[in-house]
C-alpha positions as CSV (number, residue, x, y, z in Angstrom):
1,M,-212.9,7.2,47.6
2,K,-211.2,5.6,50.8
3,P,-213.6,3.8,53.5
4,L,-212.6,6.4,56.2
5,D,-213.1,9.4,53.6
6,Y,-216.7,8.1,52.8
7,L,-217.5,7.3,56.6
8,E,-216.6,11.1,57.4
9,K,-218.5,12.3,54.2
10,N,-221.6,10.4,55.2
11,S,-221.3,10.6,59.0
12,I,-225.0,9.2,59.6
13,I,-223.2,5.5,59.0
14,P,-221.1,5.9,61.5
15,A,-223.6,7.4,63.9
16,I,-226.1,4.3,63.1
17,I,-223.1,1.9,63.6
18,T,-222.1,3.5,66.9
19,L,-225.6,3.3,68.2
20,L,-226.2,-0.2,67.1
21,I,-222.8,-1.1,69.1
22,A,-224.1,0.7,72.1
23,I,-227.5,-1.0,72.0
24,S,-225.6,-4.4,71.8
25,I,-223.4,-3.5,74.5
26,F,-226.4,-3.0,76.9
27,Y,-228.2,-5.8,75.7
28,V,-225.3,-8.3,76.3
29,S,-224.9,-6.5,79.6
30,S,-228.3,-7.4,80.6
31,Q,-227.7,-11.2,79.9
32,Q,-227.3,-13.6,82.6
33,F,-224.8,-16.2,81.8
34,A,-224.2,-19.8,83.3
35,P,-221.1,-20.3,85.7
36,M,-218.0,-20.6,83.8
37,Q,-216.8,-24.1,82.9
38,N,-213.2,-22.9,82.1
39,P,-212.5,-19.6,83.5
40,Q,-209.2,-18.9,82.0
41,A,-210.5,-19.5,78.4
42,N,-213.7,-17.3,79.2
43,N,-211.5,-14.7,80.6
44,L,-209.7,-14.5,77.3
45,R,-212.9,-14.4,75.6
46,A,-214.2,-11.2,77.9
47,I,-211.3,-9.3,77.6
48,S,-211.4,-9.9,73.8
49,Y,-214.9,-9.0,73.7
50,H,-214.5,-5.8,76.0
51,F,-211.5,-4.4,74.3
52,G,-212.9,-5.0,70.8
53,I,-216.3,-3.7,71.3
54,F,-215.1,-0.7,72.9
55,F,-212.4,-0.2,70.6
56,L,-215.2,-0.3,67.7
57,L,-217.8,1.8,69.7
58,S,-215.2,4.8,70.2
59,F,-213.9,4.5,66.6
60,F,-217.1,4.9,64.9
61,F,-218.4,7.5,67.2
62,S,-215.2,9.4,66.7
63,I,-215.8,9.1,63.1
64,S,-219.4,10.5,63.3
65,I,-218.6,13.4,65.6
66,V,-215.4,14.5,64.8
67,K,-214.8,14.1,61.0
68,E,-211.4,15.3,61.0
69,K,-212.4,19.3,60.9
70,R,-213.6,19.4,64.6
71,I,-210.2,17.2,65.9
72,K,-210.5,19.3,69.2
73,I,-213.6,17.5,70.4
74,L,-211.7,14.2,70.1
75,P,-211.0,14.2,73.7
76,A,-214.6,14.7,74.7
77,A,-215.3,11.8,72.6
78,T,-212.9,9.6,74.2
79,I,-214.1,10.6,77.4
80,I,-217.9,9.8,76.6
81,G,-216.7,6.4,75.5
82,V,-214.8,5.8,78.9
83,L,-217.8,6.7,80.5
84,Y,-220.5,4.4,78.7
85,G,-217.6,1.6,79.9
86,I,-218.0,2.7,83.4
87,S,-221.9,3.0,83.1
88,D,-222.3,-0.5,81.7
89,E,-220.3,-2.0,84.4
90,I,-222.6,-0.1,86.8
91,H,-225.8,-1.4,84.8
92,Q,-224.4,-4.9,85.4
93,L,-224.6,-4.5,89.2
94,F,-228.7,-4.7,88.6
95,V,-228.7,-7.9,86.6
96,P,-228.6,-11.1,88.7
97,G,-225.4,-13.0,88.1
98,R,-223.6,-10.1,86.6
99,Y,-221.1,-7.8,88.7
100,F,-219.0,-4.5,88.6
101,S,-215.5,-5.1,87.5
102,L,-212.7,-2.4,87.6
103,Q,-210.7,-4.9,84.9
104,D,-213.4,-4.6,82.5
105,I,-213.5,-0.7,83.1
106,L,-209.8,-0.8,82.3
107,I,-210.1,-2.9,79.3
108,N,-213.0,-1.0,78.1
109,S,-210.9,2.3,78.4
110,I,-207.8,0.8,76.9
111,G,-210.0,-0.1,73.6
112,V,-211.7,3.5,73.9
113,I,-208.1,5.3,74.2
114,L,-206.4,3.4,71.6
115,A,-209.5,3.6,69.1
116,S,-209.3,7.6,69.6
117,T,-205.2,7.5,69.5
118,L,-205.3,5.2,65.9
119,Y,-208.0,8.0,64.3
120,L,-206.0,10.9,65.7
121,Y,-202.9,9.2,64.1
122,T,-204.8,8.7,60.9
123,I,-206.2,12.2,60.8
124,N,-202.5,13.6,61.5
125,Y,-201.1,11.0,58.6
126,R,-203.8,12.5,56.0
127,N,-202.7,15.9,56.8
128,G,-198.9,15.3,56.4
129,R,-198.6,15.9,60.3
130,K,-196.8,12.7,61.3
């Protein structure tokens, strides 16, 4: 059995992974960070983090609720992922030393949309609709 098939069949696993990722995003967003020593290196690290973590969040969330058979709700899963990214930035307004960033929302959203698109492509490829 392929890993994606296994995760779709046992949707509790991607649901738990999604929850753990969402909790870790909230936790990291609650942390205060020291001023940047090397802004360019830190910016690349931040972009990688935002894109990667929201890609994973969206991918596992999509698997846990769509499971190939309910493909029509994939846009809703994508919207929920984007809204979680926005809420993460709003949350940072209340954390000393953190700030709201439209750039982060854009990067989060790109990760979410790309993960949803990849999952949709995978489903269509398996079903012979290329």
